[in-house]
C-alpha positions in Angstrom: 19.0 -8.4 20.5 18.2 -11.5 22.4 21.0 -14.0 23.1 21.8 -16.3 20.2 22.5 -20.0 21.0 25.2 -21.6 18.8 26.1 -25.2 18.3 29.7 -25.6 17.1 30.4 -28.7 15.0 34.1 -29.5 14.2 36.2 -32.7 14.5 39.1 -30.6 15.9 39.0 -30.1 19.6 41.4 -27.1 19.1 39.0 -25.4 16.6 36.0 -26.1 18.9 37.8 -24.5 21.8 39.0 -21.5 19.8 35.5 -20.9 18.3 33.9 -21.3 21.7 36.2 -18.7 23.1 35.9 -16.1 20.3 32.0 -16.4 20.3 31.8 -16.3 24.1 33.6 -12.9 23.9 30.3 -11.4 22.6 27.7 -10.9 25.3 24.8 -11.5 22.8 26.1 -15.0 21.8 25.9 -18.2 23.9 27.7 -21.4 22.9 25.0 -23.9 23.7 27.1 -26.9 22.9 29.7 -28.5 20.6 29.9 -31.7 18.6 32.9 -33.6 17.1 31.2 -35.2 14.1 28.0 -35.2 12.1 26.2 -37.9 14.0 26.8 -36.1 17.3 25.7 -32.8 15.8 22.3 -34.2 14.8 21.8 -35.6 18.3 22.9 -32.3 19.9 20.6 -30.1 17.9 17.5 -31.8 19.4 19.1 -31.5 22.9 20.4 -27.9 22.9 18.0 -26.3 20.4 20.4 -23.9 18.8 19.5 -20.8 16.9 22.4 -21.5 14.5 25.0 -24.2 13.7 28.5 -23.7 12.6 29.5 -26.8 10.6 32.9 -27.9 9.6 33.0 -29.3 6.0 35.8 -31.8 6.4 35.1 -34.4 9.1 35.6 -38.2 9.2 32.5 -40.4 8.9 29.5 -38.2 8.2 31.2 -35.1 6.7 29.8 -31.6 6.7 27.9 -31.9 3.4 26.2 -35.1 4.5 25.4 -33.6 7.9 24.0 -30.5 6.2 21.6 -32.6 4.1 20.2 -34.3 7.2 19.9 -30.9 9.0 17.9 -29.5 6.1 15.6 -32.5 6.2 14.9 -32.2 9.9 15.3 -28.4 10.4 14.8 -26.7 7.1 14.9 -23.2 8.6 17.8 -23.6 11.0 20.7 -21.2 9.9 23.9 -23.1 9.1 27.3 -21.4 8.6 29.9 -23.7 7.0 33.5 -23.5 8.3 35.7 -24.2 5.3 39.4 -24.0 4.2 40.6 -21.4 1.8 41.7 -24.0 -0.8 40.4 -25.1 -4.2 38.8 -28.2 -2.6 37.4 -26.1 0.3 35.9 -23.5 -2.1 34.3 -26.2 -4.2 32.9 -27.9 -1.1 31.6 -24.6 0.2 29.7 -23.9 -3.1 28.3 -27.5 -2.8 27.1 -26.7 0.7 25.5 -23.4 -0.3 23.7 -25.2 -3.1 22.4 -27.8 -0.6 21.0 -25.1 1.7 23.8 -23.7 3.9 23.1 -20.1 4.9 26.6 -18.8 4.6 30.3 -19.7 5.2 33.4 -18.5 7.0 36.9 -19.6 5.9 39.4 -20.9 8.4 42.8 -19.3 9.0 45.6 -21.0 7.1 46.6 -24.3 8.7 44.0 -23.6 11.4 46.4 -21.4 13.2 44.4 -18.9 15.3 47.2 -16.3 15.6 46.0 -12.8 16.6 45.2 -11.4 13.1 43.4 -14.4 11.6 41.6 -14.8 15.0 40.2 -11.3 14.7 39.2 -11.7 11.1 37.3 -14.9 11.9 35.7 -13.4 15.0 34.5 -10.3 13.3 33.2 -12.1 10.2 31.5 -15.0 12.1 29.8 -12.8 14.7 28.6 -10.4 12.1 27.1 -13.3 10.0 25.6 -15.0 13.1 23.8 -11.8 14.2 22.6 -11.1 10.7 21.2 -14.5 10.1 19.6 -14.7 13.5 18.1 -11.2 13.6 14.4 -11.1 14.1 12.7 -9.8 11.0 10.6 -6.7 11.9 7.5 -6.3 9.7 7.8 -3.2 7.6 5.4 -0.4 8.5 4.1 -0.2 4.9 2.8 -3.1 2.8 5.2 -4.2 0.1 3.3 -6.3 -2.5 5.4 -7.9 -5.3 6.2 -6.8 -7.9 6.2 -3.3 -6.4 6.6 -0.1 -8.4 8.4 2.3 -6.1 9.1 5.1 -8.5 8.2 6.0 -12.1 10.8 8.0 -14.0 11.7 8.5 -17.7 13.4 5.4 -18.9 16.5 5.2 -21.1 17.8 2.3 -23.2 19.7 -0.2 -21.0 23.2 -1.0 -22.3 24.6 -2.8 -19.2 23.3 -4.7 -16.2 25.2 -4.5 -12.9 24.4 -6.9 -10.1 25.5 -6.7 -6.4 24.9 -9.5 -3.9 26.4 -11.2 -0.8 24.8 -13.7 1.6 22.6 -16.0 -0.4 24.0 -14.7 -3.6 25.4 -17.9 -5.2 22.0 -19.5 -5.1 20.2 -16.4 -6.2 22.5 -16.1 -9.2 22.0 -19.8 -9.9 18.3 -19.1 -10.1 18.5 -15.8 -12.0 21.3 -16.2 -14.6 20.1 -19.4 -16.2 16.7 -17.7 -16.9 18.3 -15.2 -19.3 18.2 -16.0 -23.0 21.2 -16.8 -25.1 20.6 -13.7 -27.2 20.6 -11.4 -24.2 21.6 -8.1 -25.8 23.9 -6.4 -23.2 26.8 -7.4 -20.9 26.2 -8.3 -17.2 28.6 -7.4 -14.5 28.4 -9.1 -11.1 29.9 -8.4 -7.7 29.5 -11.3 -5.3 31.2 -11.0 -2.0 33.6 -13.9 -2.0 37.3 -14.5 -1.6 39.7 -15.6 -4.4 39.2 -19.2 -5.8 35.5 -19.0 -4.8 34.6 -16.4 -7.4 36.4 -18.4 -10.2 34.6 -21.6 -9.2 31.3 -19.8 -8.9 31.8 -18.4 -12.5 32.6 -21.9 -13.7 29.4 -23.4 -12.1 27.2 -20.7 -13.4 28.7 -21.2 -16.9 27.6 -24.8 -16.8 24.0 -23.7 -15.9 23.5 -20.7 -18.1 22.9 -20.1 -21.8 25.2 -17.1 -21.6 29.0 -17.2 -21.2 30.0 -16.7 -17.5 33.6 -15.9 -16.6 35.6 -14.4 -13.8 36.6 -10.8 -14.7 39.9 -10.1 -16.4 41.5 -6.7 -16.8 41.3 -5.2 -20.3 38.5 -7.5 -21.5 36.1 -5.8 -24.0 32.5 -6.0 -23.0 30.2 -7.7 -25.5 26.5 -8.5 -25.5 25.5 -11.7 -23.7 28.7 -11.9 -21.6 28.5 -12.3 -17.8 31.6 -11.2 -15.8 32.0 -11.9 -12.0 34.4 -9.7 -10.1 37.4 -11.8 -8.9 37.8 -12.2 -5.1 40.0 -9.5 -3.5 39.6 -7.2 -6.5 37.3 -4.3 -7.3 35.8 -4.4 -10.8 35.3 -1.3 -12.9 34.5 -0.3 -16.5 36.4 2.3 -18.6 35.4 3.6 -22.0 37.9 3.7 -24.9 36.4 5.1 -28.0 33.3 3.0 -28.6 34.7 0.1 -26.5 34.0 -0.6 -22.9 36.8 -2.4 -21.0 36.9 -4.2 -17.7 39.3 -2.9 -15.1 40.4 -4.6 -11.8 42.1 -3.0 -8.9 43.0 -3.6 -5.2 42.1 -0.2 -3.9 41.0 -0.1 -0.2 37.9 -2.1 0.8 34.6 -0.4 0.8 31.9 -1.5 3.2 34.5 -4.0 4.5 34.4 -5.6 1.0 36.7 -6.1 -2.0 35.1 -6.5 -4.5 32.4 -4.0 -3.5 29.2 -3.4 -5.4 29.5 0.4 -4.7 32.7 0.5 -6.7 31.1 -1.3 -9.7 27.9 0.8 -9.6 29.8 4.1 -9.5 31.9 3.0 -12.4 29.1 1.9 -14.7 27.2 5.1 -13.9 30.3 7.1 -14.9 30.8 5.2 -18.1 27.3 4.4 -19.3 25.4 7.3 -17.8 21.6 6.7 -17.8 21.9 3.4 -19.7 22.4 1.3 -16.6 20.2 -1.2 -14.8 21.4 -2.2 -11.4 20.1 -5.2 -9.5 20.6 -5.6 -5.8 20.1 -9.2 -4.6 20.1 -10.8 -1.1 23.0 -9.8 1.0 24.2 -8.6 4.4 25.2 -5.0 5.0 24.8 -1.8 3.1 27.1 -2.4 0.0 25.3 -1.1 -3.1 23.3 1.7 -1.5 25.7 4.5 -2.2 26.4 3.1 -5.7 22.7 2.9 -6.3 22.4 6.6 -5.5 25.0 7.4 -8.1 23.2 5.3 -10.7 19.9 7.0 -10.0 21.6 10.4 -10.2 22.9 9.5 -13.6 19.4 8.5 -14.8 19.8 4.7 -14.5 17.4 2.3 -12.7 17.6 0.0 -9.7 15.7 -3.2 -9.1 16.0 -5.0 -5.8 15.0 -8.5 -4.5 12.2 -8.6 -2.0 12.5 -9.5 1.6 10.5 -12.7 1.5 12.8 -14.3 -1.0 16.1 -13.0 0.4 18.3 -14.9 2.8 19.3 -11.6 4.3 17.5 -8.4 3.3 20.4 -6.1 4.2 21.7 -4.9 0.9 18.4 -4.7 -0.9 16.5 -3.5 2.2 19.0 -0.6 2.6 18.5 0.5 -1.0 14.7 0.5 -0.4 15.0 2.3 2.9 17.1 5.0 1.2 14.4 5.5 -1.4 16.6 4.3 -4.3 14.7 1.3 -5.6 12.7 1.7 -8.8 11.1 -1.7 -8.4 11.0 -4.6 -5.9 10.6 -8.2 -7.2 10.7 -11.7 -5.7 13.7 -13.6 -6.9 11.8 -15.7 -9.4 10.4 -12.5 -11.0 13.7 -10.6 -11.5 15.0 -12.3 -14.6 11.8 -11.9 -16.7 11.7 -8.2 -15.7 15.3 -7.6 -16.5 14.8 -9.2 -19.9 11.7 -7.1 -20.5 13.4 -3.9 -19.4 16.6 -4.5 -21.4 14.5 -5.2 -24.5 12.6 -1.9 -24.3 13.8 0.8 -26.7 16.3 -1.6 -28.3 14.5 -1.5 -31.6 15.4 2.1 -31.9 19.0 1.8 -30.7 22.0 2.1 -32.8 24.7 -0.6 -32.8 27.1 1.6 -30.7 27.5 -1.1 -28.1 27.9 -4.5 -29.9 
């Protein structure tokens, strides 16, 4: 991978120095410059021509959100990672930033104290995201028109939809979930890689946009048609069957794929409880989470849709499912909701009311 040039924007000289040092520890990353406020950042972008900008949200004068809006006007394709605090205000501002075009985010250590453990967490997460967002896209050796039928297998009735997503997910969900009708006949379970606070605020925002009820997951909740449940940050979400009822479960078992919640955990659980009656959807996201779970769903007879590369912020999660030969169909983001509705509606006229 070629060297990636980074512009660090933060009003704190301490944070600028700490970020410069941790990024400089990677031989593939070059800190091309720093800026102490939004106005300086806009000037520095034209000077140093970075491949990516890290942008603090809370700055005096032109804050991070205002700066982001200007960056998007001038440089619509330039990746921007927001640097936010793990607070309610910081989480809300981060979701605002993602809605305005930020590529991703990293949360600061508490009180901005770069002690050894938080320092390593920020370093690992930030470098991983930088490299993912700046990776050169290599054309696939085979044409992938959209929508693409990858496999044709016997189809069962769908009784649950399970969605896994990461980088770019909040905007993808904001595009997908509001397209679903108010009478959507099955529950929807979502894993979005986000920390606590963020997932609750994401659920609240989607709830204001959607015709369905969107909530953060709660242990013991009975699944009903037309409900949307988002796994809470730092908790895996599962489903258990009790008689004819399906109940949500939450746990803090070890991370999988460096994630908690993890899509693999949810996918395995729905495959075990619903068998072939599962439709999984893997949206934009970094890494491989969802691939092993997709294999379990396919083995149980369920189906897997994935978002295509062109409409994904990062084609890691969906791309790995495709590479593993586990995708039944590939769709652009705008085409996923209609196809989910079409697929869930199939065979329902012949279904019993076993899953109200």
